[in-house]
KOLLO-741830 format. One record per residue (C-alpha): x negated, y negated, z negated; residue in three letters; residue number from 1. Coordinates in steps of 0.2 Angstrom, whole numbers, plus 2048, in hexadecimal, padded with zeros to 3 digits. Layout:
residues N
<site><xx>X</xx><yy>Y</yy><zz>Z</zz><type>Ala</type><seq>NUM</seq></site>
...
This chain:
residues 277
<site><xx>61E</xx><yy>AD7</yy><zz>992</zz><type>Unk</type><seq>1</seq></site>
<site><xx>60E</xx><yy>ACE</yy><zz>98A</zz><type>Unk</type><seq>2</seq></site>
<site><xx>602</xx><yy>AC3</yy><zz>993</zz><type>Unk</type><seq>3</seq></site>
<site><xx>5F4</xx><yy>ACC</yy><zz>99B</zz><type>Unk</type><seq>4</seq></site>
<site><xx>5E3</xx><yy>AC8</yy><zz>996</zz><type>Unk</type><seq>5</seq></site>
<site><xx>5D6</xx><yy>AC2</yy><zz>9A4</zz><type>Unk</type><seq>6</seq></site>
<site><xx>5CD</xx><yy>AD3</yy><zz>9A6</zz><type>Unk</type><seq>7</seq></site>
<site><xx>5E0</xx><yy>ADD</yy><zz>9A8</zz><type>Unk</type><seq>8</seq></site>
<site><xx>5E5</xx><yy>AD0</yy><zz>9B2</zz><type>Unk</type><seq>9</seq></site>
<site><xx>5D6</xx><yy>AD1</yy><zz>9BF</zz><type>Unk</type><seq>10</seq></site>
<site><xx>5D9</xx><yy>AE5</yy><zz>9C0</zz><type>Unk</type><seq>11</seq></site>
<site><xx>5E9</xx><yy>AE3</yy><zz>9C2</zz><type>Unk</type><seq>12</seq></site>
<site><xx>5E8</xx><yy>AD8</yy><zz>9D1</zz><type>Unk</type><seq>13</seq></site>
<site><xx>5DC</xx><yy>AE0</yy><zz>9D9</zz><type>Unk</type><seq>14</seq></site>
<site><xx>5E3</xx><yy>AF3</yy><zz>9D7</zz><type>Unk</type><seq>15</seq></site>
<site><xx>5F4</xx><yy>AEB</yy><zz>9DD</zz><type>Unk</type><seq>16</seq></site>
<site><xx>5EB</xx><yy>AE5</yy><zz>9EE</zz><type>Unk</type><seq>17</seq></site>
<site><xx>5F0</xx><yy>AEE</yy><zz>9FF</zz><type>Unk</type><seq>18</seq></site>
<site><xx>5DF</xx><yy>AF2</yy><zz>A01</zz><type>Unk</type><seq>19</seq></site>
<site><xx>5DC</xx><yy>AFA</yy><zz>9F2</zz><type>Unk</type><seq>20</seq></site>
<site><xx>5EA</xx><yy>B05</yy><zz>9F3</zz><type>Unk</type><seq>21</seq></site>
<site><xx>5E7</xx><yy>B0B</yy><zz>A01</zz><type>Unk</type><seq>22</seq></site>
<site><xx>5D5</xx><yy>B0E</yy><zz>9FD</zz><type>Unk</type><seq>23</seq></site>
<site><xx>5D8</xx><yy>B1A</yy><zz>9EB</zz><type>Unk</type><seq>24</seq></site>
<site><xx>5E8</xx><yy>B22</yy><zz>9F4</zz><type>Unk</type><seq>25</seq></site>
<site><xx>5DF</xx><yy>B27</yy><zz>A03</zz><type>Unk</type><seq>26</seq></site>
<site><xx>5CE</xx><yy>B28</yy><zz>9FD</zz><type>Unk</type><seq>27</seq></site>
<site><xx>5CB</xx><yy>B2A</yy><zz>9EC</zz><type>Unk</type><seq>28</seq></site>
<site><xx>5D6</xx><yy>B3B</yy><zz>9E8</zz><type>Unk</type><seq>29</seq></site>
<site><xx>5E6</xx><yy>B35</yy><zz>9ED</zz><type>Unk</type><seq>30</seq></site>
<site><xx>5EE</xx><yy>B36</yy><zz>9DC</zz><type>Unk</type><seq>31</seq></site>
<site><xx>5E0</xx><yy>B36</yy><zz>9D0</zz><type>Unk</type><seq>32</seq></site>
<site><xx>5D5</xx><yy>B29</yy><zz>9D1</zz><type>Unk</type><seq>33</seq></site>
<site><xx>5C6</xx><yy>B29</yy><zz>9C7</zz><type>Unk</type><seq>34</seq></site>
<site><xx>5B5</xx><yy>B34</yy><zz>9C6</zz><type>Unk</type><seq>35</seq></site>
<site><xx>5B6</xx><yy>B47</yy><zz>9CA</zz><type>Unk</type><seq>36</seq></site>
<site><xx>5AD</xx><yy>B56</yy><zz>9C4</zz><type>Unk</type><seq>37</seq></site>
<site><xx>5A5</xx><yy>B5E</yy><zz>9D3</zz><type>Unk</type><seq>38</seq></site>
<site><xx>59C</xx><yy>B6D</yy><zz>9D6</zz><type>Unk</type><seq>39</seq></site>
<site><xx>594</xx><yy>B67</yy><zz>9E5</zz><type>Unk</type><seq>40</seq></site>
<site><xx>593</xx><yy>B57</yy><zz>9EE</zz><type>Unk</type><seq>41</seq></site>
<site><xx>59B</xx><yy>B5C</yy><zz>9FC</zz><type>Unk</type><seq>42</seq></site>
<site><xx>5AB</xx><yy>B60</yy><zz>9F1</zz><type>Unk</type><seq>43</seq></site>
<site><xx>5BB</xx><yy>B58</yy><zz>9F4</zz><type>Unk</type><seq>44</seq></site>
<site><xx>5BC</xx><yy>B4A</yy><zz>9EA</zz><type>Unk</type><seq>45</seq></site>
<site><xx>5D2</xx><yy>B4E</yy><zz>9E7</zz><type>Unk</type><seq>46</seq></site>
<site><xx>5CB</xx><yy>B5F</yy><zz>9E1</zz><type>Unk</type><seq>47</seq></site>
<site><xx>5BD</xx><yy>B58</yy><zz>9D5</zz><type>Unk</type><seq>48</seq></site>
<site><xx>5C8</xx><yy>B4B</yy><zz>9CF</zz><type>Unk</type><seq>49</seq></site>
<site><xx>5D6</xx><yy>B58</yy><zz>9CC</zz><type>Unk</type><seq>50</seq></site>
<site><xx>5C8</xx><yy>B5F</yy><zz>9C3</zz><type>Unk</type><seq>51</seq></site>
<site><xx>5C4</xx><yy>B53</yy><zz>9B7</zz><type>Unk</type><seq>52</seq></site>
<site><xx>5D7</xx><yy>B53</yy><zz>9B1</zz><type>Unk</type><seq>53</seq></site>
<site><xx>5D6</xx><yy>B66</yy><zz>9AF</zz><type>Unk</type><seq>54</seq></site>
<site><xx>5C7</xx><yy>B66</yy><zz>9A3</zz><type>Unk</type><seq>55</seq></site>
<site><xx>5CE</xx><yy>B56</yy><zz>99A</zz><type>Unk</type><seq>56</seq></site>
<site><xx>5DE</xx><yy>B61</yy><zz>997</zz><type>Unk</type><seq>57</seq></site>
<site><xx>5D6</xx><yy>B72</yy><zz>992</zz><type>Unk</type><seq>58</seq></site>
<site><xx>5CB</xx><yy>B67</yy><zz>985</zz><type>Unk</type><seq>59</seq></site>
<site><xx>5DD</xx><yy>B60</yy><zz>97C</zz><type>Unk</type><seq>60</seq></site>
<site><xx>5E6</xx><yy>B70</yy><zz>980</zz><type>Unk</type><seq>61</seq></site>
<site><xx>5EA</xx><yy>B76</yy><zz>96D</zz><type>Unk</type><seq>62</seq></site>
<site><xx>5F4</xx><yy>B63</yy><zz>96E</zz><type>Unk</type><seq>63</seq></site>
<site><xx>5FE</xx><yy>B67</yy><zz>97E</zz><type>Unk</type><seq>64</seq></site>
<site><xx>60E</xx><yy>B6F</yy><zz>97E</zz><type>Unk</type><seq>65</seq></site>
<site><xx>621</xx><yy>B6C</yy><zz>982</zz><type>Unk</type><seq>66</seq></site>
<site><xx>625</xx><yy>B61</yy><zz>973</zz><type>Unk</type><seq>67</seq></site>
<site><xx>616</xx><yy>B58</yy><zz>975</zz><type>Unk</type><seq>68</seq></site>
<site><xx>613</xx><yy>B43</yy><zz>97A</zz><type>Unk</type><seq>69</seq></site>
<site><xx>606</xx><yy>B3D</yy><zz>984</zz><type>Unk</type><seq>70</seq></site>
<site><xx>602</xx><yy>B2D</yy><zz>987</zz><type>Unk</type><seq>71</seq></site>
<site><xx>5F7</xx><yy>B2A</yy><zz>997</zz><type>Unk</type><seq>72</seq></site>
<site><xx>5EF</xx><yy>B18</yy><zz>999</zz><type>Unk</type><seq>73</seq></site>
<site><xx>5E9</xx><yy>B10</yy><zz>9A8</zz><type>Unk</type><seq>74</seq></site>
<site><xx>5F2</xx><yy>B1E</yy><zz>9B1</zz><type>Unk</type><seq>75</seq></site>
<site><xx>5F1</xx><yy>B1A</yy><zz>9C1</zz><type>Unk</type><seq>76</seq></site>
<site><xx>5FD</xx><yy>B23</yy><zz>9CD</zz><type>Unk</type><seq>77</seq></site>
<site><xx>602</xx><yy>B2E</yy><zz>9C0</zz><type>Unk</type><seq>78</seq></site>
<site><xx>5F7</xx><yy>B3D</yy><zz>9C7</zz><type>Unk</type><seq>79</seq></site>
<site><xx>5F0</xx><yy>B42</yy><zz>9B6</zz><type>Unk</type><seq>80</seq></site>
<site><xx>601</xx><yy>B40</yy><zz>9AD</zz><type>Unk</type><seq>81</seq></site>
<site><xx>60A</xx><yy>B4C</yy><zz>9BB</zz><type>Unk</type><seq>82</seq></site>
<site><xx>5FC</xx><yy>B59</yy><zz>9B7</zz><type>Unk</type><seq>83</seq></site>
<site><xx>5FF</xx><yy>B59</yy><zz>9A6</zz><type>Unk</type><seq>84</seq></site>
<site><xx>612</xx><yy>B5B</yy><zz>9A6</zz><type>Unk</type><seq>85</seq></site>
<site><xx>610</xx><yy>B67</yy><zz>9B2</zz><type>Unk</type><seq>86</seq></site>
<site><xx>604</xx><yy>B74</yy><zz>9AA</zz><type>Unk</type><seq>87</seq></site>
<site><xx>607</xx><yy>B70</yy><zz>999</zz><type>Unk</type><seq>88</seq></site>
<site><xx>619</xx><yy>B6A</yy><zz>997</zz><type>Unk</type><seq>89</seq></site>
<site><xx>615</xx><yy>B5B</yy><zz>98F</zz><type>Unk</type><seq>90</seq></site>
<site><xx>620</xx><yy>B49</yy><zz>990</zz><type>Unk</type><seq>91</seq></site>
<site><xx>614</xx><yy>B3D</yy><zz>998</zz><type>Unk</type><seq>92</seq></site>
<site><xx>614</xx><yy>B2B</yy><zz>999</zz><type>Unk</type><seq>93</seq></site>
<site><xx>60A</xx><yy>B24</yy><zz>9A5</zz><type>Unk</type><seq>94</seq></site>
<site><xx>606</xx><yy>B11</yy><zz>9A0</zz><type>Unk</type><seq>95</seq></site>
<site><xx>5FF</xx><yy>B07</yy><zz>9AE</zz><type>Unk</type><seq>96</seq></site>
<site><xx>5FC</xx><yy>AF4</yy><zz>9B4</zz><type>Unk</type><seq>97</seq></site>
<site><xx>5FC</xx><yy>AF7</yy><zz>9C7</zz><type>Unk</type><seq>98</seq></site>
<site><xx>610</xx><yy>AF6</yy><zz>9CB</zz><type>Unk</type><seq>99</seq></site>
<site><xx>60A</xx><yy>AFB</yy><zz>9DE</zz><type>Unk</type><seq>100</seq></site>
<site><xx>600</xx><yy>B09</yy><zz>9D7</zz><type>Unk</type><seq>101</seq></site>
<site><xx>610</xx><yy>B0E</yy><zz>9CC</zz><type>Unk</type><seq>102</seq></site>
<site><xx>61E</xx><yy>B0E</yy><zz>9DA</zz><type>Unk</type><seq>103</seq></site>
<site><xx>612</xx><yy>B1B</yy><zz>9E5</zz><type>Unk</type><seq>104</seq></site>
<site><xx>612</xx><yy>B24</yy><zz>9D2</zz><type>Unk</type><seq>105</seq></site>
<site><xx>624</xx><yy>B25</yy><zz>9D1</zz><type>Unk</type><seq>106</seq></site>
<site><xx>628</xx><yy>B2C</yy><zz>9E2</zz><type>Unk</type><seq>107</seq></site>
<site><xx>61A</xx><yy>B3C</yy><zz>9DF</zz><type>Unk</type><seq>108</seq></site>
<site><xx>623</xx><yy>B3F</yy><zz>9D0</zz><type>Unk</type><seq>109</seq></site>
<site><xx>635</xx><yy>B3D</yy><zz>9D7</zz><type>Unk</type><seq>110</seq></site>
<site><xx>62E</xx><yy>B49</yy><zz>9E5</zz><type>Unk</type><seq>111</seq></site>
<site><xx>628</xx><yy>B56</yy><zz>9D8</zz><type>Unk</type><seq>112</seq></site>
<site><xx>637</xx><yy>B57</yy><zz>9CD</zz><type>Unk</type><seq>113</seq></site>
<site><xx>62D</xx><yy>B4E</yy><zz>9BE</zz><type>Unk</type><seq>114</seq></site>
<site><xx>63B</xx><yy>B42</yy><zz>9BA</zz><type>Unk</type><seq>115</seq></site>
<site><xx>63F</xx><yy>B49</yy><zz>9A9</zz><type>Unk</type><seq>116</seq></site>
<site><xx>62E</xx><yy>B4C</yy><zz>9A5</zz><type>Unk</type><seq>117</seq></site>
<site><xx>622</xx><yy>B3E</yy><zz>9AA</zz><type>Unk</type><seq>118</seq></site>
<site><xx>626</xx><yy>B2A</yy><zz>9A9</zz><type>Unk</type><seq>119</seq></site>
<site><xx>61B</xx><yy>B1E</yy><zz>9B2</zz><type>Unk</type><seq>120</seq></site>
<site><xx>61D</xx><yy>B0C</yy><zz>9A7</zz><type>Unk</type><seq>121</seq></site>
<site><xx>616</xx><yy>AFB</yy><zz>9AE</zz><type>Unk</type><seq>122</seq></site>
<site><xx>60A</xx><yy>AF5</yy><zz>9A0</zz><type>Unk</type><seq>123</seq></site>
<site><xx>5FA</xx><yy>AF0</yy><zz>998</zz><type>Unk</type><seq>124</seq></site>
<site><xx>5F0</xx><yy>AFC</yy><zz>98D</zz><type>Unk</type><seq>125</seq></site>
<site><xx>5EA</xx><yy>AED</yy><zz>982</zz><type>Unk</type><seq>126</seq></site>
<site><xx>5FC</xx><yy>AEA</yy><zz>97D</zz><type>Unk</type><seq>127</seq></site>
<site><xx>606</xx><yy>AFB</yy><zz>97D</zz><type>Unk</type><seq>128</seq></site>
<site><xx>616</xx><yy>AFB</yy><zz>97D</zz><type>Unk</type><seq>129</seq></site>
<site><xx>61A</xx><yy>B0A</yy><zz>971</zz><type>Unk</type><seq>130</seq></site>
<site><xx>61D</xx><yy>B0B</yy><zz>95F</zz><type>Unk</type><seq>131</seq></site>
<site><xx>60F</xx><yy>B11</yy><zz>951</zz><type>Unk</type><seq>132</seq></site>
<site><xx>60C</xx><yy>B26</yy><zz>952</zz><type>Unk</type><seq>133</seq></site>
<site><xx>616</xx><yy>B27</yy><zz>961</zz><type>Unk</type><seq>134</seq></site>
<site><xx>60C</xx><yy>B35</yy><zz>969</zz><type>Unk</type><seq>135</seq></site>
<site><xx>603</xx><yy>B43</yy><zz>968</zz><type>Unk</type><seq>136</seq></site>
<site><xx>5F4</xx><yy>B41</yy><zz>975</zz><type>Unk</type><seq>137</seq></site>
<site><xx>5EC</xx><yy>B30</yy><zz>97B</zz><type>Unk</type><seq>138</seq></site>
<site><xx>5E4</xx><yy>B33</yy><zz>98D</zz><type>Unk</type><seq>139</seq></site>
<site><xx>5DA</xx><yy>B28</yy><zz>998</zz><type>Unk</type><seq>140</seq></site>
<site><xx>5CF</xx><yy>B29</yy><zz>9A9</zz><type>Unk</type><seq>141</seq></site>
<site><xx>5C4</xx><yy>B1C</yy><zz>9AE</zz><type>Unk</type><seq>142</seq></site>
<site><xx>5CF</xx><yy>B0F</yy><zz>9A8</zz><type>Unk</type><seq>143</seq></site>
<site><xx>5C9</xx><yy>B04</yy><zz>997</zz><type>Unk</type><seq>144</seq></site>
<site><xx>5BB</xx><yy>AFE</yy><zz>9A0</zz><type>Unk</type><seq>145</seq></site>
<site><xx>5C5</xx><yy>AF2</yy><zz>9A9</zz><type>Unk</type><seq>146</seq></site>
<site><xx>5CB</xx><yy>AEC</yy><zz>997</zz><type>Unk</type><seq>147</seq></site>
<site><xx>5C1</xx><yy>ADB</yy><zz>991</zz><type>Unk</type><seq>148</seq></site>
<site><xx>5C6</xx><yy>ADF</yy><zz>97F</zz><type>Unk</type><seq>149</seq></site>
<site><xx>5C3</xx><yy>AF1</yy><zz>97F</zz><type>Unk</type><seq>150</seq></site>
<site><xx>5C4</xx><yy>AF1</yy><zz>96A</zz><type>Unk</type><seq>151</seq></site>
<site><xx>5D7</xx><yy>AEC</yy><zz>96E</zz><type>Unk</type><seq>152</seq></site>
<site><xx>5DB</xx><yy>AF9</yy><zz>97A</zz><type>Unk</type><seq>153</seq></site>
<site><xx>5D2</xx><yy>B08</yy><zz>96C</zz><type>Unk</type><seq>154</seq></site>
<site><xx>5DC</xx><yy>AFF</yy><zz>95D</zz><type>Unk</type><seq>155</seq></site>
<site><xx>5ED</xx><yy>B00</yy><zz>968</zz><type>Unk</type><seq>156</seq></site>
<site><xx>5E8</xx><yy>B14</yy><zz>96C</zz><type>Unk</type><seq>157</seq></site>
<site><xx>5E5</xx><yy>B19</yy><zz>959</zz><type>Unk</type><seq>158</seq></site>
<site><xx>5F4</xx><yy>B0C</yy><zz>955</zz><type>Unk</type><seq>159</seq></site>
<site><xx>600</xx><yy>B18</yy><zz>961</zz><type>Unk</type><seq>160</seq></site>
<site><xx>5F9</xx><yy>B28</yy><zz>95D</zz><type>Unk</type><seq>161</seq></site>
<site><xx>5FF</xx><yy>B34</yy><zz>951</zz><type>Unk</type><seq>162</seq></site>
<site><xx>5F6</xx><yy>B3C</yy><zz>943</zz><type>Unk</type><seq>163</seq></site>
<site><xx>5ED</xx><yy>B4C</yy><zz>947</zz><type>Unk</type><seq>164</seq></site>
<site><xx>5F1</xx><yy>B45</yy><zz>95B</zz><type>Unk</type><seq>165</seq></site>
<site><xx>5DF</xx><yy>B46</yy><zz>967</zz><type>Unk</type><seq>166</seq></site>
<site><xx>5D9</xx><yy>B36</yy><zz>972</zz><type>Unk</type><seq>167</seq></site>
<site><xx>5D2</xx><yy>B3E</yy><zz>981</zz><type>Unk</type><seq>168</seq></site>
<site><xx>5CA</xx><yy>B32</yy><zz>98D</zz><type>Unk</type><seq>169</seq></site>
<site><xx>5BC</xx><yy>B2E</yy><zz>99B</zz><type>Unk</type><seq>170</seq></site>
<site><xx>5B3</xx><yy>B1D</yy><zz>99E</zz><type>Unk</type><seq>171</seq></site>
<site><xx>5A7</xx><yy>B17</yy><zz>9A9</zz><type>Unk</type><seq>172</seq></site>
<site><xx>59B</xx><yy>B11</yy><zz>99D</zz><type>Unk</type><seq>173</seq></site>
<site><xx>589</xx><yy>B0B</yy><zz>99A</zz><type>Unk</type><seq>174</seq></site>
<site><xx>57D</xx><yy>B16</yy><zz>995</zz><type>Unk</type><seq>175</seq></site>
<site><xx>579</xx><yy>B13</yy><zz>980</zz><type>Unk</type><seq>176</seq></site>
<site><xx>56A</xx><yy>B06</yy><zz>97E</zz><type>Unk</type><seq>177</seq></site>
<site><xx>56D</xx><yy>AFF</yy><zz>991</zz><type>Unk</type><seq>178</seq></site>
<site><xx>56F</xx><yy>AEB</yy><zz>992</zz><type>Unk</type><seq>179</seq></site>
<site><xx>57C</xx><yy>AE3</yy><zz>99C</zz><type>Unk</type><seq>180</seq></site>
<site><xx>56F</xx><yy>ADD</yy><zz>9A7</zz><type>Unk</type><seq>181</seq></site>
<site><xx>569</xx><yy>AEC</yy><zz>9AE</zz><type>Unk</type><seq>182</seq></site>
<site><xx>57D</xx><yy>AEF</yy><zz>9B4</zz><type>Unk</type><seq>183</seq></site>
<site><xx>580</xx><yy>ADF</yy><zz>9B9</zz><type>Unk</type><seq>184</seq></site>
<site><xx>583</xx><yy>AE5</yy><zz>9CD</zz><type>Unk</type><seq>185</seq></site>
<site><xx>590</xx><yy>AF2</yy><zz>9C5</zz><type>Unk</type><seq>186</seq></site>
<site><xx>596</xx><yy>AE3</yy><zz>9B9</zz><type>Unk</type><seq>187</seq></site>
<site><xx>599</xx><yy>AD6</yy><zz>9C7</zz><type>Unk</type><seq>188</seq></site>
<site><xx>5A2</xx><yy>AE6</yy><zz>9D1</zz><type>Unk</type><seq>189</seq></site>
<site><xx>5AF</xx><yy>AE9</yy><zz>9C3</zz><type>Unk</type><seq>190</seq></site>
<site><xx>5AD</xx><yy>AD6</yy><zz>9BF</zz><type>Unk</type><seq>191</seq></site>
<site><xx>5A9</xx><yy>AD7</yy><zz>9AE</zz><type>Unk</type><seq>192</seq></site>
<site><xx>59F</xx><yy>AD3</yy><zz>9A0</zz><type>Unk</type><seq>193</seq></site>
<site><xx>599</xx><yy>AE2</yy><zz>996</zz><type>Unk</type><seq>194</seq></site>
<site><xx>59F</xx><yy>AF6</yy><zz>997</zz><type>Unk</type><seq>195</seq></site>
<site><xx>5A1</xx><yy>B01</yy><zz>988</zz><type>Unk</type><seq>196</seq></site>
<site><xx>595</xx><yy>B10</yy><zz>986</zz><type>Unk</type><seq>197</seq></site>
<site><xx>595</xx><yy>B21</yy><zz>97E</zz><type>Unk</type><seq>198</seq></site>
<site><xx>58D</xx><yy>B19</yy><zz>96D</zz><type>Unk</type><seq>199</seq></site>
<site><xx>59D</xx><yy>B0A</yy><zz>96E</zz><type>Unk</type><seq>200</seq></site>
<site><xx>5AB</xx><yy>B16</yy><zz>96E</zz><type>Unk</type><seq>201</seq></site>
<site><xx>5A3</xx><yy>B21</yy><zz>95F</zz><type>Unk</type><seq>202</seq></site>
<site><xx>5A0</xx><yy>B13</yy><zz>954</zz><type>Unk</type><seq>203</seq></site>
<site><xx>5B1</xx><yy>B0C</yy><zz>958</zz><type>Unk</type><seq>204</seq></site>
<site><xx>5BB</xx><yy>B19</yy><zz>958</zz><type>Unk</type><seq>205</seq></site>
<site><xx>5B3</xx><yy>B23</yy><zz>949</zz><type>Unk</type><seq>206</seq></site>
<site><xx>5B6</xx><yy>B0F</yy><zz>941</zz><type>Unk</type><seq>207</seq></site>
<site><xx>5C8</xx><yy>B13</yy><zz>944</zz><type>Unk</type><seq>208</seq></site>
<site><xx>5C9</xx><yy>B22</yy><zz>93B</zz><type>Unk</type><seq>209</seq></site>
<site><xx>5C9</xx><yy>B2F</yy><zz>94B</zz><type>Unk</type><seq>210</seq></site>
<site><xx>5BC</xx><yy>B3F</yy><zz>94A</zz><type>Unk</type><seq>211</seq></site>
<site><xx>5B2</xx><yy>B44</yy><zz>958</zz><type>Unk</type><seq>212</seq></site>
<site><xx>5B7</xx><yy>B54</yy><zz>95F</zz><type>Unk</type><seq>213</seq></site>
<site><xx>5AC</xx><yy>B54</yy><zz>96F</zz><type>Unk</type><seq>214</seq></site>
<site><xx>5A2</xx><yy>B4A</yy><zz>97C</zz><type>Unk</type><seq>215</seq></site>
<site><xx>5A0</xx><yy>B52</yy><zz>98C</zz><type>Unk</type><seq>216</seq></site>
<site><xx>593</xx><yy>B4C</yy><zz>994</zz><type>Unk</type><seq>217</seq></site>
<site><xx>594</xx><yy>B4A</yy><zz>9A7</zz><type>Unk</type><seq>218</seq></site>
<site><xx>58B</xx><yy>B3C</yy><zz>9AB</zz><type>Unk</type><seq>219</seq></site>
<site><xx>583</xx><yy>B45</yy><zz>9BB</zz><type>Unk</type><seq>220</seq></site>
<site><xx>594</xx><yy>B41</yy><zz>9C4</zz><type>Unk</type><seq>221</seq></site>
<site><xx>592</xx><yy>B30</yy><zz>9C5</zz><type>Unk</type><seq>222</seq></site>
<site><xx>586</xx><yy>B2C</yy><zz>9D2</zz><type>Unk</type><seq>223</seq></site>
<site><xx>58E</xx><yy>B3E</yy><zz>9DA</zz><type>Unk</type><seq>224</seq></site>
<site><xx>59F</xx><yy>B36</yy><zz>9DB</zz><type>Unk</type><seq>225</seq></site>
<site><xx>59C</xx><yy>B26</yy><zz>9E0</zz><type>Unk</type><seq>226</seq></site>
<site><xx>590</xx><yy>B2D</yy><zz>9EE</zz><type>Unk</type><seq>227</seq></site>
<site><xx>59F</xx><yy>B38</yy><zz>9F4</zz><type>Unk</type><seq>228</seq></site>
<site><xx>5AA</xx><yy>B2B</yy><zz>9F5</zz><type>Unk</type><seq>229</seq></site>
<site><xx>59E</xx><yy>B1F</yy><zz>A00</zz><type>Unk</type><seq>230</seq></site>
<site><xx>59D</xx><yy>B2F</yy><zz>A0A</zz><type>Unk</type><seq>231</seq></site>
<site><xx>5AF</xx><yy>B30</yy><zz>A0D</zz><type>Unk</type><seq>232</seq></site>
<site><xx>5B3</xx><yy>B1E</yy><zz>A10</zz><type>Unk</type><seq>233</seq></site>
<site><xx>5A5</xx><yy>B1F</yy><zz>A1E</zz><type>Unk</type><seq>234</seq></site>
<site><xx>5AC</xx><yy>B2F</yy><zz>A24</zz><type>Unk</type><seq>235</seq></site>
<site><xx>5BE</xx><yy>B27</yy><zz>A26</zz><type>Unk</type><seq>236</seq></site>
<site><xx>5BA</xx><yy>B15</yy><zz>A28</zz><type>Unk</type><seq>237</seq></site>
<site><xx>5C0</xx><yy>B16</yy><zz>A3B</zz><type>Unk</type><seq>238</seq></site>
<site><xx>5D1</xx><yy>B1D</yy><zz>A37</zz><type>Unk</type><seq>239</seq></site>
<site><xx>5D1</xx><yy>B0F</yy><zz>A29</zz><type>Unk</type><seq>240</seq></site>
<site><xx>5CE</xx><yy>B03</yy><zz>A36</zz><type>Unk</type><seq>241</seq></site>
<site><xx>5DF</xx><yy>AF6</yy><zz>A33</zz><type>Unk</type><seq>242</seq></site>
<site><xx>5E5</xx><yy>AFF</yy><zz>A24</zz><type>Unk</type><seq>243</seq></site>
<site><xx>5D7</xx><yy>AF6</yy><zz>A1A</zz><type>Unk</type><seq>244</seq></site>
<site><xx>5CE</xx><yy>AE6</yy><zz>A1D</zz><type>Unk</type><seq>245</seq></site>
<site><xx>5BB</xx><yy>AE7</yy><zz>A1F</zz><type>Unk</type><seq>246</seq></site>
<site><xx>5B7</xx><yy>ADC</yy><zz>A12</zz><type>Unk</type><seq>247</seq></site>
<site><xx>5BD</xx><yy>AE9</yy><zz>A06</zz><type>Unk</type><seq>248</seq></site>
<site><xx>5B6</xx><yy>AF7</yy><zz>A0B</zz><type>Unk</type><seq>249</seq></site>
<site><xx>5A4</xx><yy>AEB</yy><zz>A0F</zz><type>Unk</type><seq>250</seq></site>
<site><xx>5A5</xx><yy>AE7</yy><zz>9FD</zz><type>Unk</type><seq>251</seq></site>
<site><xx>5AA</xx><yy>AF9</yy><zz>9F7</zz><type>Unk</type><seq>252</seq></site>
<site><xx>59D</xx><yy>B00</yy><zz>9FF</zz><type>Unk</type><seq>253</seq></site>
<site><xx>58E</xx><yy>AF5</yy><zz>9F6</zz><type>Unk</type><seq>254</seq></site>
<site><xx>598</xx><yy>AF7</yy><zz>9E6</zz><type>Unk</type><seq>255</seq></site>
<site><xx>598</xx><yy>B0A</yy><zz>9E8</zz><type>Unk</type><seq>256</seq></site>
<site><xx>586</xx><yy>B0B</yy><zz>9EB</zz><type>Unk</type><seq>257</seq></site>
<site><xx>583</xx><yy>B01</yy><zz>9DA</zz><type>Unk</type><seq>258</seq></site>
<site><xx>58E</xx><yy>B0D</yy><zz>9D2</zz><type>Unk</type><seq>259</seq></site>
<site><xx>580</xx><yy>B1A</yy><zz>9DA</zz><type>Unk</type><seq>260</seq></site>
<site><xx>572</xx><yy>B12</yy><zz>9D5</zz><type>Unk</type><seq>261</seq></site>
<site><xx>574</xx><yy>B0C</yy><zz>9C6</zz><type>Unk</type><seq>262</seq></site>
<site><xx>57A</xx><yy>B20</yy><zz>9C1</zz><type>Unk</type><seq>263</seq></site>
<site><xx>56C</xx><yy>B27</yy><zz>9C9</zz><type>Unk</type><seq>264</seq></site>
<site><xx>562</xx><yy>B1B</yy><zz>9BE</zz><type>Unk</type><seq>265</seq></site>
<site><xx>567</xx><yy>B23</yy><zz>9AD</zz><type>Unk</type><seq>266</seq></site>
<site><xx>570</xx><yy>B11</yy><zz>9AB</zz><type>Unk</type><seq>267</seq></site>
<site><xx>582</xx><yy>B18</yy><zz>9AB</zz><type>Unk</type><seq>268</seq></site>
<site><xx>58A</xx><yy>B26</yy><zz>99F</zz><type>Unk</type><seq>269</seq></site>
<site><xx>59A</xx><yy>B2F</yy><zz>9A2</zz><type>Unk</type><seq>270</seq></site>
<site><xx>5A4</xx><yy>B3D</yy><zz>99B</zz><type>Unk</type><seq>271</seq></site>
<site><xx>5B4</xx><yy>B44</yy><zz>994</zz><type>Unk</type><seq>272</seq></site>
<site><xx>5B7</xx><yy>B41</yy><zz>981</zz><type>Unk</type><seq>273</seq></site>
<site><xx>5C2</xx><yy>B46</yy><zz>975</zz><type>Unk</type><seq>274</seq></site>
<site><xx>5C4</xx><yy>B3E</yy><zz>963</zz><type>Unk</type><seq>275</seq></site>
<site><xx>5D3</xx><yy>B43</yy><zz>956</zz><type>Unk</type><seq>276</seq></site>
<site><xx>5DC</xx><yy>B39</yy><zz>94A</zz><type>Unk</type><seq>277</seq></site>
């Protein structure tokens, strides 16, 4: 296994922690730990999060089938991988850096009888352990922001993507032309110096020979989602007592509020981006 970069190692340590595992598995959609597509402010997190997965799959459905190989980079608990395997019959690899998340994900795969369709691999999207031209679809949800070298991640995505394949992803981003200073509270929370932006991904991916299919802009979901998580944390705080440290809860509440404020102020961007090789 290659040496992880500082940013990736920071993310790995965070997601491997007992506090983070309890929080994300219980409150942040269970097996889907990404931003949801909400139809109402009070919709369950799991339902909205699963809608994101379903919509992403719809946008690349022409590439999904029983002979398709899909790579999910930063796959979390493997929820998206399981969805794609169950609904489209594809073979899916979930590459994820948290061994704790991966253990939980493998148990879920076994319980659902998907071990022939879904494989969870301990690894790092800055050094994808597969040969060139290995996958028809590369998929990622709200993970690339954790890299300190996003250009390297995109190099790896393009390398393993087959000709004619598609890259479908979401990522919490800075709005175009917003300075890092304006996002400092959010950046401090995720322990990074910068975020990507729609313009960054367009420029970098087209430079690597990919063609944009669509950017389905759902930026309005950012403050909605983080506010929903904040309210879930308040609602379940008593039952989490003894399972999550008070320090973690306090820091999380502050962090969630920073995301809500930045999203409401128009400093962030988020949506589903699809590029074709």
